[in-house]
C-alpha positions as CSV (number, residue, x, y, z in Angstrom):
1,X,0.2,-35.0,-16.6
2,X,-2.9,-35.6,-14.8
3,X,-2.5,-34.4,-11.1
4,X,-2.6,-37.4,-8.7
5,X,-6.0,-38.3,-7.1
6,X,-4.9,-37.7,-3.0
7,X,-5.8,-34.1,-2.1
8,X,-9.3,-34.1,-1.0
9,X,-11.3,-31.1,-0.2
10,X,-11.2,-31.6,3.4
11,X,-7.6,-31.1,3.6
12,X,-7.5,-28.4,0.9
13,X,-10.0,-26.8,3.2
14,X,-8.3,-27.2,6.4
15,X,-5.4,-25.4,5.0
16,X,-7.6,-22.2,3.3
17,X,-10.1,-22.0,6.6
18,X,-7.1,-22.7,9.3
19,X,-4.0,-20.6,7.5
20,X,-4.9,-18.8,4.3
21,X,-7.9,-16.8,5.3
22,X,-7.5,-16.2,8.7
23,X,-3.6,-16.1,9.1
24,X,-2.1,-15.0,5.0
25,X,-5.1,-12.8,4.3
26,X,-6.5,-11.8,7.9
27,X,-10.1,-11.6,6.9
28,X,-12.3,-11.1,9.9
29,X,-14.4,-13.7,11.6
30,X,-17.7,-12.6,9.2
31,X,-15.9,-13.1,6.0
32,X,-14.5,-16.8,6.8
33,X,-18.0,-17.8,8.2
34,X,-20.1,-16.6,4.8
35,X,-16.8,-18.5,2.7
36,X,-17.8,-21.4,5.0
37,X,-21.5,-21.4,4.4
38,X,-21.0,-21.0,0.4
39,X,-18.5,-23.8,0.3
40,X,-20.7,-25.9,2.4
41,X,-23.1,-25.5,0.1
42,X,-21.0,-26.6,-2.6
43,X,-20.2,-29.5,-0.8
44,X,-23.6,-30.9,-0.1
45,X,-24.2,-30.2,-3.8
46,X,-21.6,-32.1,-5.0
47,X,-22.0,-35.0,-2.9
48,X,-25.7,-35.7,-3.2
49,X,-27.7,-37.3,-0.6
50,X,-25.5,-40.3,0.2
51,X,-22.0,-39.1,-0.7
52,X,-19.2,-39.3,1.8
53,X,-18.1,-35.6,1.7
54,X,-14.9,-36.3,3.6
55,X,-13.6,-38.1,0.5
56,X,-14.2,-35.7,-2.3
57,X,-11.4,-34.8,-4.3
58,X,-10.4,-31.4,-5.4
59,X,-11.2,-31.9,-9.3
60,X,-14.4,-30.2,-9.2
61,X,-14.9,-28.9,-13.4
62,X,-16.7,-26.0,-14.5
63,X,-19.9,-27.7,-15.6
64,X,-20.2,-28.7,-12.1
65,X,-19.6,-25.7,-10.7
66,X,-22.3,-24.0,-13.0
67,X,-24.6,-26.3,-12.0
68,X,-24.5,-25.8,-8.9
69,X,-24.5,-21.7,-9.5
70,X,-27.5,-22.4,-11.5
71,X,-29.5,-24.8,-8.6
72,X,-28.9,-21.8,-6.2
73,X,-31.2,-19.6,-8.4
74,X,-33.6,-22.2,-9.5
75,X,-33.8,-24.6,-6.4
76,X,-32.9,-22.5,-3.9
77,X,-34.8,-19.3,-5.3
78,X,-31.6,-17.3,-4.3
79,X,-30.8,-13.5,-6.0
80,X,-28.0,-13.2,-8.5
81,X,-26.5,-10.9,-5.8
82,X,-26.3,-14.3,-3.4
83,X,-25.3,-16.3,-6.4
84,X,-21.9,-13.8,-6.7
85,X,-21.3,-13.9,-3.3
86,X,-21.5,-17.9,-3.3
87,X,-19.0,-17.7,-6.5
88,X,-16.7,-15.0,-4.9
89,X,-15.9,-17.6,-2.1
90,X,-15.5,-20.4,-5.0
91,X,-12.8,-18.2,-6.8
92,X,-11.2,-17.4,-3.5
93,X,-10.7,-21.1,-2.5
94,X,-9.3,-21.9,-6.2
95,X,-7.2,-19.2,-6.0
96,X,-5.7,-20.7,-2.9
97,X,-5.4,-24.1,-4.4
98,X,-3.6,-23.2,-7.4
99,X,-1.0,-21.3,-5.4
100,X,-0.4,-24.2,-3.0
101,X,-0.4,-27.0,-5.4
102,X,0.9,-26.1,-9.2
103,X,-0.3,-29.4,-10.5
104,X,-4.0,-27.7,-10.1
105,X,-3.5,-24.3,-11.9
106,X,-5.2,-25.2,-15.0
107,X,-7.8,-26.4,-13.3
108,X,-8.3,-23.5,-10.7
109,X,-7.8,-21.1,-14.1
110,X,-10.8,-22.4,-15.8
111,X,-13.1,-22.1,-12.7
112,X,-11.9,-18.7,-12.0
113,X,-12.8,-17.8,-15.3
114,X,-16.6,-18.4,-14.2
115,X,-17.9,-14.6,-14.4
116,X,-20.3,-13.0,-12.3
117,X,-23.6,-12.2,-13.3
118,X,-24.7,-8.5,-13.6
119,X,-27.1,-7.8,-11.1
120,X,-30.3,-5.2,-11.6
121,X,-30.6,-2.5,-9.1
122,X,-33.7,-2.5,-6.7
123,X,-35.1,0.4,-4.9
124,X,-33.6,0.8,-1.3
125,X,-36.9,-0.1,1.0
126,X,-36.6,1.7,4.5
127,X,-39.0,2.9,7.6
128,X,-40.5,6.2,7.5
129,X,-40.6,7.7,10.9
130,X,-44.2,7.3,11.6
131,X,-43.5,3.2,11.0
132,X,-40.5,3.4,13.0
133,X,-42.5,4.5,16.1
134,X,-45.3,2.0,14.7
135,X,-42.8,-0.7,15.6
136,X,-41.2,0.5,18.6
137,X,-45.2,0.6,20.1
138,X,-45.1,-3.1,19.0
139,X,-42.7,-4.1,21.0
140,X,-44.1,-1.9,23.6
141,X,-47.2,-3.7,23.8
142,X,-45.7,-7.1,23.8
143,X,-44.1,-9.5,26.4
144,X,-41.4,-11.6,27.7
145,X,-38.2,-10.2,25.8
146,X,-39.7,-6.4,25.5
147,X,-36.6,-5.2,27.1
148,X,-34.2,-6.6,25.2
149,X,-36.4,-6.0,21.8
150,X,-36.5,-2.6,22.5
151,X,-32.9,-2.1,23.3
152,X,-32.0,-3.9,20.1
153,X,-34.6,-2.0,18.0
154,X,-33.9,1.1,19.4
155,X,-30.1,0.9,19.1
156,X,-30.2,-0.5,15.4
157,X,-32.1,2.4,14.5
158,X,-30.3,5.0,16.6
159,X,-26.8,3.9,15.2
160,X,-27.5,2.3,11.9
161,X,-25.1,-0.2,12.4
162,X,-24.7,-3.4,10.3
163,X,-26.2,-6.1,12.0
164,X,-23.0,-7.9,12.7
165,X,-21.6,-5.0,14.3
166,X,-24.9,-5.3,16.7
167,X,-24.5,-8.9,17.4
168,X,-21.0,-8.5,18.4
169,X,-21.3,-6.2,21.3
170,X,-20.0,-6.7,24.4
171,X,-21.5,-4.7,27.6
172,X,-18.3,-2.8,28.2
173,X,-18.6,-1.0,24.3
174,X,-21.2,0.9,25.8
175,X,-20.6,4.2,27.5
176,X,-24.0,4.9,29.2
177,X,-23.3,8.3,31.0
178,X,-23.0,11.4,29.4
179,X,-22.0,11.9,26.2
180,X,-23.8,8.5,25.5
181,X,-21.8,6.1,22.9
182,X,-21.4,2.8,21.8
183,X,-18.2,1.6,19.9
184,X,-18.7,-0.3,16.8
185,X,-16.3,-2.4,14.9
186,X,-17.4,-2.8,11.3
187,X,-15.8,-4.1,8.1
188,X,-11.7,-4.8,8.2
189,X,-12.0,-4.6,12.1
190,X,-12.0,-0.9,11.6
191,X,-13.7,0.7,15.2
192,X,-15.7,3.6,15.2
193,X,-17.6,5.3,18.0
194,X,-21.1,6.4,17.3
195,X,-23.3,8.5,19.5
196,X,-26.7,7.9,21.1
197,X,-29.9,9.2,22.7
198,X,-30.2,9.5,26.3
199,X,-33.3,7.4,25.2
200,X,-31.2,4.8,23.9
201,X,-29.1,4.6,26.8
202,X,-31.7,4.3,29.3
203,X,-33.2,1.4,27.4
204,X,-29.9,0.1,27.4
205,X,-29.2,0.6,31.3
206,X,-32.6,-1.1,31.8
207,X,-31.5,-4.3,29.4
208,X,-28.2,-4.6,31.6
209,X,-30.1,-3.8,35.1
210,X,-32.6,-6.5,34.2
211,X,-29.7,-9.1,33.9
212,X,-28.0,-8.1,36.6
213,X,-24.6,-7.5,34.4
214,X,-22.0,-5.4,36.7
215,X,-20.3,-2.3,35.3
216,X,-17.2,-3.7,34.5
217,X,-18.0,-7.3,33.3
218,X,-17.7,-7.8,29.6
219,X,-20.6,-10.2,28.5
220,X,-22.5,-10.4,25.4
221,X,-24.9,-7.6,24.8
222,X,-27.9,-9.0,23.5
223,X,-28.7,-12.8,23.8
224,X,-31.2,-15.2,22.4
225,X,-33.7,-17.2,24.6
226,X,-31.3,-19.9,25.0
227,X,-28.8,-17.4,26.9
228,X,-26.5,-17.8,23.9
229,X,-25.0,-14.6,21.9
230,X,-27.9,-13.4,19.4
231,X,-27.5,-14.2,15.8
232,X,-28.1,-12.2,12.5
233,X,-30.9,-14.6,11.9
234,X,-32.1,-14.3,15.3
235,X,-32.5,-9.9,14.8
236,X,-34.2,-10.4,11.8
237,X,-37.1,-13.0,13.4
238,X,-37.4,-10.4,16.2
239,X,-37.8,-7.6,13.5
240,X,-40.0,-9.5,11.6
241,X,-42.2,-10.5,14.5
242,X,-42.5,-6.6,15.7
243,X,-43.1,-5.3,11.8
244,X,-45.6,-7.8,11.3
245,X,-47.7,-6.7,14.4
246,X,-47.1,-3.3,13.7
247,X,-48.7,-3.8,10.1
248,X,-52.0,-4.6,11.6
249,X,-52.4,-0.8,12.6
250,X,-50.0,0.6,10.2
251,X,-50.8,-1.2,6.9
252,X,-48.0,0.6,4.9
253,X,-45.3,-1.8,6.3
254,X,-47.2,-4.4,4.4
255,X,-46.2,-3.2,1.4
256,X,-42.4,-3.2,2.2
257,X,-39.8,-6.0,1.5
258,X,-38.0,-5.0,5.3
259,X,-35.1,-6.7,6.6
260,X,-32.7,-5.9,9.5
261,X,-30.5,-3.8,6.8
262,X,-33.8,-1.7,6.3
263,X,-33.1,-0.1,9.4
264,X,-29.4,1.1,8.4
265,X,-31.0,2.5,5.6
266,X,-33.5,4.4,7.3
267,X,-31.0,5.5,9.7
268,X,-29.0,7.2,6.5
269,X,-32.2,8.9,5.3
270,X,-33.3,10.3,8.8
271,X,-29.7,11.6,9.1
272,X,-30.0,13.5,5.4
273,X,-33.6,14.4,6.1
274,X,-32.3,16.1,9.2
275,X,-29.5,18.2,7.3
276,X,-26.8,16.1,8.2
277,X,-23.5,16.3,5.4
278,X,-22.8,13.0,3.5
279,X,-19.5,12.9,5.0
280,X,-20.8,13.1,8.5
281,X,-23.2,10.2,7.7
282,X,-20.4,8.0,5.8
283,X,-18.6,8.4,9.2
284,X,-21.1,7.4,11.1
285,X,-22.4,4.5,9.1
286,X,-19.1,3.4,9.2
287,X,-18.8,3.7,5.2
288,X,-15.0,3.4,3.4
289,X,-15.9,5.9,0.8
290,X,-18.6,8.9,0.8
291,X,-19.4,7.4,-3.0
292,X,-21.5,4.8,-0.9
293,X,-23.2,7.1,1.2
294,X,-24.6,8.8,-2.1
295,X,-27.4,6.1,-2.7
296,X,-29.3,7.6,-0.1
297,X,-29.9,10.9,-2.3
298,X,-31.6,9.0,-4.8
299,X,-34.3,7.3,-2.0
300,X,-35.2,10.5,-0.4
301,X,-38.3,10.8,-1.7
302,X,-39.3,13.7,0.4
303,X,-36.2,15.6,-1.5
304,X,-37.2,14.8,-4.6
305,X,-40.7,16.2,-3.7
306,X,-39.4,19.4,-2.8
307,X,-37.4,19.3,-6.2
308,X,-40.3,18.7,-8.3
309,X,-42.1,21.5,-6.3
310,X,-39.6,24.2,-7.2
311,X,-39.7,23.1,-10.9
312,X,-41.9,24.4,-13.2
313,X,-43.9,21.8,-14.9
314,X,-42.5,20.9,-19.1
315,X,-45.8,19.7,-20.0
316,X,-49.4,20.1,-19.0
317,X,-51.6,17.4,-18.3
318,X,-48.8,14.6,-18.8
319,X,-48.3,11.7,-15.9
320,X,-45.0,11.4,-14.3
321,X,-44.1,7.6,-13.8
322,X,-10.7,-27.2,15.3
323,X,-8.4,-28.7,12.9
324,X,-9.9,-31.3,10.6
325,X,-8.7,-34.9,10.6
326,X,-10.0,-37.8,8.7
327,X,-11.8,-39.5,11.5
328,X,-14.3,-36.6,12.1
329,X,-17.4,-35.2,10.0
330,X,-16.6,-32.2,7.3
331,X,-19.4,-30.4,8.3
332,X,-19.2,-30.6,11.9
333,X,-15.7,-29.1,11.5
334,X,-16.9,-26.6,9.4
335,X,-19.7,-25.4,11.7
336,X,-17.4,-24.9,14.0
337,X,-15.1,-22.5,12.8
């Protein structure tokens, strides 16, 4: 029997975002927002330019979902990894829908059968020590938000924290007297305390003094120009601005595809080259498994060169290669989550 055309996507999404994800699965706010962004794109694609998003039904077929995934790669120029993230959110929604409404089990099963694409591995780009110094020097020669940007990038290079962990920091998460530490909240709401250098603590102290934040007051640590909490996209813009400026004097930065997560990779490589063992680095970065940390062995070019110098050449002369209601706009409701 064909299911009734009464359940709209809006009503289904209400239960998905207000009960299933935060209550039943207890997923973090960052995961919820990632799912929200993915399903927003699907809604806009399905409705088209003039469609009414609030009247869309849940009866999306496999062909429509595949067309959406294809548009991500062709129109939006997303990488396969991004496409897979979007598909993961769609799978989660239809898994919820099939459990809530048995009449949609068959449809949910067909959509859940859409496979993830295999992704190729790219070389992990990171900053060398002299490039980090060049970026920090570029910040020091700036104006306006120099104090904030120095504290932000200094803390990122020091801790190797995820961008979501950095933008979520409160002033009370800092311990700016010896031993200097910062409390980070990572994936799965796991907390870890990370030591910071006295130089980093001084930068953070300057930031709080400039803003006039009392020691016991809990406020967002990093703010944007409008006085709101800095976002992940704001961090990317700040980093890109100073990297581009540093690249004028340090051309090697122009040849790299760098982003905030590259800072995290740079911290890991710096720790590895300093003789820190992989287990400690895994705890430092908040990795669940040390296997995740093993990838930094592969990108440490200095270690590879040292190994090559110890080995005898085998060949001579060869080259070494708020609750939603029907009178509210659905997208506005999703944005407010």
